[in-house]
N, C-alpha and C positions, 0 to 999 in steps of 0.2 A: 576395485575400480568397476571389471565386468559385471559384478553381478548387479550394480547401481543405477548401470546404463538397461540391463537387460529390465529393470523393474523399472525404468523411468517409460523405456518403449510400450511398457503393458498401460503402464499412468495412461500415455497421451491417447492410445488404442480407446482407453476405456470413457477419457474425455470424450471423443467421437461421437462412440455409442453414445453416451449421453447427449453432444447436444444435439444430434441428428433427433433423437427422440424427446427436446425443448426438456428435459429434466432437469431447474435451477432451482435453486436454494436460495430463500434470504439471508446476506450475512451479518443485516442486521439482527435478524431472531435470534442466531449464533451468538452476537454477541450477549442477547439480551438472555438468553439461555444459561448461559456461561456466566456471566451476575449473580443471578440464583442460587446455579449451582455452590457459586461461591461463599453465597452468604451464608450458604447451611454451613460452613467449615469455618470460616470466619467471620465473627462478630463487629472486627475493625472497618469492619468495610462498609461502609459509605455512600452512598450512589445522588447525584445532583444533575438537575435535567435547569436547558432555561424554557422551559414552557414550549419545548419539541418530543415528548418524552415517547407520546403513541409515533413517529418517525423516527427517534433515535431505538426506539425499542427498550427503554431504559427503565416502563409503565408497568414491564412483568416483574421486574426487583422492587416499585414500589407497590405494589398487587402483594406479594411476598414478605415484605418486609417495610412496610410502610413506617417506625419508625428510626428506618433508617434511608429512609431516603426526602431528598427536598427538591422541589420544583422553587427554582428560584424566579420565575417569574423574566422575561424578557434586558434581563440584568447581568448580563455576562460575565464582566466586569467584575460586579460584585459578588457570581459566584465563584469565580477562580482565589478570588482574597481570601472568603468565607473557606474554599478547599485547603488552599494554606491554614488560615486557622486548625481548620479539623485538622491534619498533618501533623499539625506542630505539637499537640498532645495525644498522638499516636497512632492516630487514625487514617484509611487507608480510602482519602476518597477516588472515586470515579468520576469524570464530572463529561457529562456528552449536551455536543450539542451540533450544529450543521458546522462545519470543516471552519466554513466560510469564518462564523460568529466566532468559533471556539477559539481561533488563533489570530484573525485578522482585528475582531473586535476588543482583544483581549491583553493585545502584543507584551503590553507593558507590565500587566498584572504578571505575566506568564513568566516575565523578564524576572523582575525586580522581586515579585512578591514568591515565587515559585522556586526558578531556577536560582541566583544567586542565592538563597539559602542554602539549596537542594534541599527543598520537603518531597517528601514521597507522594505526589500526586500525579494520577493518572487521567490524562484529556485525551477523551474519546471523538479523534473530528468526522461524525461519519457527511453524507451525500460530498462527498469531494471530487472533482472535476466535470465537465461536461455533461459526462450522462447522468446529473442533477436532471436534465433533460426540460422543460417547463417551464420553472422556475428563471429560469435566464440568467444573465452576467453575475447578477445583482445575490447570487447565490450559491455562483459555479467556481468556487476556491478552487485557483488555479497555482497560489502563492504560498498555500498553505505548508507546504514540504520545504520550498528554501526558507520560511520565517521561523518552524521549529529549528532545520538545522544549525540553522546558525546560532544561539543560541548556547554558551556551555552548560553543560550539566544533564542536558535535554536529547534524549534518545528520541528515533525516529522509527517508527513500525509501519510496513502497508504488507498490510494479508491482502493473500490473494484466492481465500475461498471459505467456505464455514469450520471445515474441518483447523486450517491452519490461523483463523478466527481464531477459535476456541482456546487454542494451545497459545496463543498470545497472549491473551485475557489473562491465564492462569497465571501462564509467566508473568505479568505485570504484578498481581496480585502477590507475587513467594516474593519478587525480587526488586530490591530497593531501588527508589529514585525515578525523577521527573521522566517520562514517555509520555508523547506521544503518537497515538495508533488512527490510522486513518482509515474509511472501511466505506465500500462502495453504497447509492442508494440501490442499485441495480440488482437482481435475482442475478446468482452466479453457478455455474454446474462446477461438481466435485470435480479436483484435478488430479489430489493427494489420500492414498488412500491408507485405512489403520496402520499401516507402518509408519507412515508420514511422524518424525518427530523431529517438532520446531526446535531450532540454535541459536539462540541472541547471536550468537559468534560464526556461524559460516551462513555464506549462500550454496544456492542448489544447484546443480548441475544437472541440467532436466533431459539434456539432450549433446551429444558432442556432436560438432561436426568443421568442415573443413576449410570456407570458404567467409564463414563469417560471423564476428560473436555476438548476437544480438542478447539484450543486459534489458531485463525489466523485470515490475513488480506488480501488485494488485490485479486489478481485474483485466488486465492487458496482456495480461499471461499468456489468458486463455486464448485472445485474438494471436499473440502469437507464435503460439502451437500450433492452430490452423495455419498459419502463415506460409510455418513452414512446414506443413504440409502438404501447401499446393506450391512451394517452392522445389521440393521434394521429388513431384510429379517431371518438374522442367528443367531438373537437371543439378538444384542447385542446393549446397550444403549447408545448412544454418545452424551453430551452437546454441542453446538457450543458457543466458544465466540466470535465474528466476533470485533476486537480491530483498527480501523483504526487509531486512535492516538497513536503510540508508543510512546511520550515525547511531552506532559506526558501525562500518562498511568492512567488510570483511574484502579489505584489499588485496592480503594472499589468493586464494582463489580466483578474482578476476585477473589480474594479472597470469597468472598461472595457465588459461585457459586460451586467455587472451594471447597469448607467444603462439598461440599452434595456427589463428589464422589469422595475427597480424593484423587486424581489424576489425571495426569494433561499432554496432548503430545501438541507440537505447532507443527504447520504448516507454514511454510512459502519458497517464491521462495527468496530465501535471505543464504547467507552462517551460519552456525545453531551457529557461532561466532558472538555476538555484536548486532546482529536483537531484533527479538520480541522473541525470545526462551531465551535469554539474559535478555531479559529484566523481563518477568516475573520471570524468576530463583531468580534474583537478589532481588525481589518483595518478591515471597512468602519465598526466603532464610530467610529473615528478620525474616518479618511479619507473617506466618503460615508455617513451614517447609512440605511436603510434596514430593515424588516423581514425579518428572516431564523426559520426552520425547522427545528432539527436533527433528523434523524433519523439514530439508531442504538439505541445501548443504554441506555435510558433508568436510569443511578446506578444498577444491578442486578447483581449475579452472575450467568454463565451457568450451565447444567445438563445435564447428559447428554442426550443423542438425540441421531438423526441429523442428519445439518448439512440437511439441504433442508428436516427439520422443523426444523430449531432458527430457520435462516433467514427461515424463513416466521412464525414464533412471534414474533420479535422485531421484524417488521414490514419484513423487510427483502427481500425477492424481490419479482419483478416483480409479481406480483399485488396484493401490499399497497402495494409501492410505487405504484402507480395510483392508487389507495383514498386514500392518505393526500394524495400528490400536489394531483388530483380537488380534496379538503375543503379542504386552505389555500390552494388557489388561489383557490375559490369565496368564501369564508371573505374574503379578500382584497378578492376586487371589492368586497365588500359593506361594506367601510369603504374603500376606496380615494376 
């Protein structure tokens, strides 16, 4: 554990340096590039898109392997049903669209045509959360993780940076079963270095702390890391756990580290209903009850605006998170 903690502290410092330099990369491009590399290795991989290939970055695969790329048009239900058919004859379909349309418009087909027969279909929802920005509430999926984690046989993964995204896509190609992978529209800074290895069965302790355990994933991991730096300067010690796999949840790691602080805050670019926060609450309520406070979008729709403004408006920027975490830690101390 000591070696890992030293390593993660180096990662945090590296991240701070990168964000100060404004060095960010497209996680959607990382997804597209990963598909191309996998396509070279496995001819059973096919890619399908719903008239959004330039936005989702599946166009990279289409350019390299046009015979294995299918633009299904604005017909997401048909796309999922077709993917199920391809999977039934041994193909590995990667199906991409905005998270709102990949999960909400296609729920029936995902449930009954993919998950019920347990077909090997990989659903990639790009543009998740309020950071979709100007496209507004109709395009900002805040319920997608809730929808997908409720279906039997479906795994749900939310990578935080480009390196993790590439490894998640490779994992999906090499392992059987329905999977939903959610990636952001926004560019992201590198968090993990070349030593990082994605483990489907494990959550990751980014740093240890004594006041509160903060559990997060996806693009809010970066904001939580920065918030912890702000809090540290004010005398607060925040423990951070990154949970890329929302389902199946690594309950053992969460419980082990939550026991140290006996107070948990979850952070997600998603509704606080049904997502990561709900998963953590369900786990702890059953196996180790303790106070949990969920930070995310509080049972409301998104709205149109610049992505960074919206992140701050909904309390998910590093600065707003630091204020909220400090408030809830102070409140917990009073009643402890």
